[in-house]
N, C-alpha and C positions, 0 to 999 in steps of 0.2 A: 424072733427075738426082734421088737420095733427099733428104728435107728434113730439115735436121737440126733435133734437139729443142731445144726453148729449156727444157728443164732440162737442165744440164749434172750430172752425178755424178761426183765428186770423193770418192773413200773415202779417209778415217785407213788408218793400220795394225790399232789392232783393232776396227773396222768392217769390215774386209775378212776379220780374220781370223773375227769372227762368222759372216759372208754366208758363207763357204769351209764352215767348219764345219754349218751349216742345208742348204747345200747337198750336202754330200759324206753325211749323217745318212742312215741308215736306218730310222731309228726313232722323226724326230724325222716330225711331220703334213707331207701332202703339199701344202697350199697355202702353209707355211714354206718347205719346199725352192723352191717355183715362185718364189715372191716373191724370195728371195735369189737364184737364178738371173737374173730380171729384173733385179734391179739391180745385179749382177757384169758381166751382158750390156751394161748401161746404161756402166758405168764403164767397160767396155772400150774405148768408142768406137760400138759399132754404134747402127743406126738400131729404132726401135721397131716396123718395120716386119718388118728383119731377126731382131729378139728375136721377133716375134711367129711366125716361122716356124721358128724353132730350136725353142722351148719346146711350140708347138701349141696358141697361145691365141689371140685375139682382141687386134688392135693397141689397142683402145680400154681392154683390159686392162691391156698395159702400159704404154700412157702412164698410168693409173690410177697404178700403183705407181711409176713414177717421181716423178709428180707429190708422188706423200705423202712418198715418202724424201726429197725434194729440200727438202720442208717441213717433215718432223719428223725425220729423219733414222729411226734403228732403232725406236724406239718408233709410227713412219709405216706400220710393217707390220703390224701389229697390227690386229683387225679393230675397227670403231669401234662404240661404244654404238650399240645398237639399242631402240627403243620395245616392238616384241613387238605382241603380240597385247592390243587393248584389254580391259580388266579387267572381266569377267562380272558380279561381284558387287562391290558394294561395303564398304565399311568397317563401315557400320553391321550390314550383312548377318552381317559374320562377328562382330562383338560381340554380336548376337543367338543366334548359336550357340553360344558361350562361356559365357553368361549363364545358358542354358538348360541348358547341361551343367553347372554351377557348382550347379544346383537338385537336388533331389531329387523324382524323378520323380512324386511321393503331391502335392507341391505345385501342380503344374500338373495335376493331376488323371487322371493316365495311371495304370492297372494294372499298372506293373513297379515291381520291387524296384529295378533300376539300368541306367542307359543303355547304348545299342550306337550305335554309329555308324547304322545302317539305323532303328531307332528314332528320334531326333534327325529322320532326313532326312523321314520322314512327318510327323512335329508343329510341325516349319515348314513341312510344305506345306500339311498343313492351319487354322495358327495366323495363319502371317506372308506364304502363299503363295508361299515361296520355294520355286523346284525345285533342290535342291542332293544333287549326289550323297553317297553316304558316303564314297565315298575323299576329298573337299575336306574334309568335314567331317574325317576322321580326319587329314587333315593339317595342316588349323586347331589341331586340338587337342593334334598332336604339334609343331606349333611353341610350344603355349604350354603343354608338360607334363602334357597334363593327359589323363588316363583313365578316366572316370567309369564304365565297368564292373568297376574294378577297386576292391576293398574291404579296409580292415584291420579289424578284429574285437581285442578288448581283454578284459583277466580283473578285475573290481574284486573287490577282496580282502575278503572281510566280517565276517571274523575276526578278535577284536582279538589274540589271540597267535595269529598265522600265522607271525611270524618265528620265535618260540621251538619252535613244533611242526612248522613245514618243516625249521628247522634240526636237530633231534633225526632228522628220517626221513631226512636226507639225507646225516647223520653213518652210520647207521646201512648206507643202503649204501652207504658209504666203509669200511666195518667199522670202526666207531669210535666207542661209548656214556661217555658224560660226560667227554670228552674223552681215553680209555684203549681200546686199541686192541684188536679181539676177541680173545677165545683163540681155539684150535682146538678144542674144544667149543661152543662159541658158534654161534648160528644164525638166521640172520633170512628171516626167511618173508613175502612180501606176497599177503593173499587179497582175496578180490572174487568180485563174483555176476555173473552172465552170465544173463538172465531172457527166456523167452517165443522159447527155439530150437525149432523144429517140429521135430517128428518123422514122417518122410515113410516111405512102403512103399512102392516099384515097385509096380505090378500085374504085373511080367509080372520074370523074372530077366535078370540083367545078362549077358550072352553077351558069354565074354573075347574080346580081339583074336587074329586069326589071319594068315597069310598074306596080305597084303595088302588086310587089313581091319581098321580100327579098332574099339576095343571098341566096344559098341552098348547104349547104355543108356534104356529105353524113358521119353519124357517125360511121359505122363502116373503120378499118385500119388496115392495116398489118405493123409490127413490123419491121423496118429496122436496127436495132441494137443499140449501145449505142454510143454519142460521147462527146467527151469532148472541151470546148470551152473555147480556152485562148484567152486573151483582154488585151488590151492597153491601160489605161486611160491618155491622158495630161490633169491635171489636171488644168492647166493654160489657154491652150487654147479651150478646149472641145473637143476632137477629140478621138474615140475611134479606135486603126485600133484591128481586131481580127481574130481568124482561128480554125478552126475543126479540133481536133486531136480525131485518137483513142484511146490516152488514156494521160496521163502527166506525167510527168518525164525530166531528161536532154535536151533530145535529143529534145522531143517537143519542151521545154522554150527556149532552143536555136535556134529553129527556127524564132519563136515569136518577141526574141530579133533582127534574122537577120532582119525578115521584117520591124521591126519598125528601123532601124539603117542604114537599105540601102535605104532609104526614106529622101527626105528632108522634113525638113527642121533639121533633128534627124544627118545626114548624116556629115553635114558640123558645128553641135554646138559645142561650146565649150566643153561644159559640161551637159549631159543628165542622169539626177539622176533616179534611177528605184527602188521604194519602192514593197518591197514584203514581203509579211508571213513567218514563218518558215517552210515551207515547204519542202517537201526534194527535189525538182526540183531545189531548192536555196537558199540550206542552207548552211553555216557555209565559212568558210575564203576560200575553195576553192571554190566556188561558184563563188566567188569576186575574186578570182585570173583567173579562168575561163573568164570573163566576162570582166575583164580590158587587160588580152591578145587578145580577139579576139577584143574588140572595146575600144581603149582605153579612148577614153572621155566619155565613161561609167562607172558609178558609182555604186553599190549595195548597196542600205540601206534597213538594216533588220527591220521590223517593231518589237517590245516587243511580249514579248509572254504572250500572252493574249488570248480567246477565240477568235473565225473568225470574222474578220469585222471589229475590235473594232476601229482599226486605219487606217483601209485601206478603200479609197473613193471607189474604185473598188466594192468591195464585193457586198455596196447597189445597185448597177449598174446591177447588175451579178445577182444579187437574183430578183429585179423586172421585169427581162427580163426572167430569165427562168421561172416566176411563168405565166407568159402571152404568152410565145412563143406561135404562132397557131399551132397546128399540122396538117396543111395544105400542104404535101409537095407531088411536083410530084415526081413520081416512077422513072423517071431520074435524078434525082437530090439526091435523095435519095442512086440509087443505085451508083454512082460515089462519093459520101462522103463516100463510104463506101465499094468501090471496092479496095483502097490501099490505105497504108497507105504512099505514096508518093502522094498520088491525093489529094486535099482537097478541100470543098468551099472557095469560095471567099467570104471575109468579108460578110457576112449579108445581099445578097440582100433585097430588097423590092417586095411585090409580086406584081402577073402579077395583072392589074386591070381588064381583060377581062374574066381570065380563073379562079383566084381565085390561081393559084397555083403557087410555088415561079418557076420564072424565071430563065432560067442560067443567071449569073451575066456577066461579061465581058467575059468569059469563064467559062463553067457551073462546071468547075473543074482548080485551076492551082497548075501548079506543082511547084515543092522547088524550080525553077529557076524562076517563073514567077514574074512579079511585083506586092507587092501586094497595096492592095484599100484597103482605110482608107476614112469611113465615116462621116463626122464632128457630133457634138453630140454639145446639149444647156451646156450652162456653168451653174454650180451648181447653182448657183441666176436666171438660167432661166427656167420656166416650157417646157416640150417636147411637141406638142400638142397629138403625141402618141410616148411614148416611150418607149414601146415594140414592135411597128410596125415590128421594122429592127433585132431586134433580137431573132434569133435561130428559124428564119422560115425554113430553112435548117434542123432542127433535128427533 
């Protein structure tokens, strides 16, 4: 004769609705459906042994959930809190990690600029004999929102007239001068120099691409010296005028100004504003007077004394160009670029598609009296398909 359980189950209509929904659900967890089926069967008057056979579990499992539901009702069907694995590391160990991560590596005598999780693990193992993994350290640091491997930099303003100078430059970029919009015959040019650009000559000619074969460029090259690239960026028209020199200085910068100011539309412009940095080539009132005397319609606008490139648009253009300069230079163009300070390559020609080498521009070299060439460049809000193919090909 079956033994009747001492834990009689009587359900309210709310409890029955919740348990029926759990037992019929196909999206709930299996353990929740199983426990609901046990309680519903017990409420129907079935014995624990019959319920165990029906749901396919041990009879002790049925007794456990009948007893839990009878004591606590629906909350009793949840898992009870568990202690889990005993902690391996103490709170003092974690505090040691946090303290080390919040200190500079130099304070601990470690030859590092910033901490990483593996480096913290090695330092703790050597200093405190704490064998903690890098993943555990990363989890502890994440709990306190610490990332010692990241850093933020700042710029200190050293120019007492920073606000006034920066306002003039930014107004010119926006097409305004002294609160009045620039006219149609006014132009804004941002000039800068890029020094120490290597002129490389491949030992063998570059082979053009063919069927199932990429273009082949020899790895070895000969050094042709170092050149300086001077460029003038028309801010509103999106054009760059550039030239190569052996060095920077007053004379090379004057030749760049002459190259620009003797061409249209700058030669007949009402005003041409030249935005420059505080380099020795164009610094001080003497440089402004020298430019105004040579070109009455030119106005030299110095940038504030800030780290390089903060307010100069041309710095970004030259940096991206120098990083991507293709070192495929023909020996002829490289020799002509370094042969004489009075002969320089024309403005950054594009590579020859048949040989991959830098072809001669209008003429391979242009003298100081030759007509300069300019290349159109996309406006700041447009993408350049190959922004680095035209700069530094002869470098």
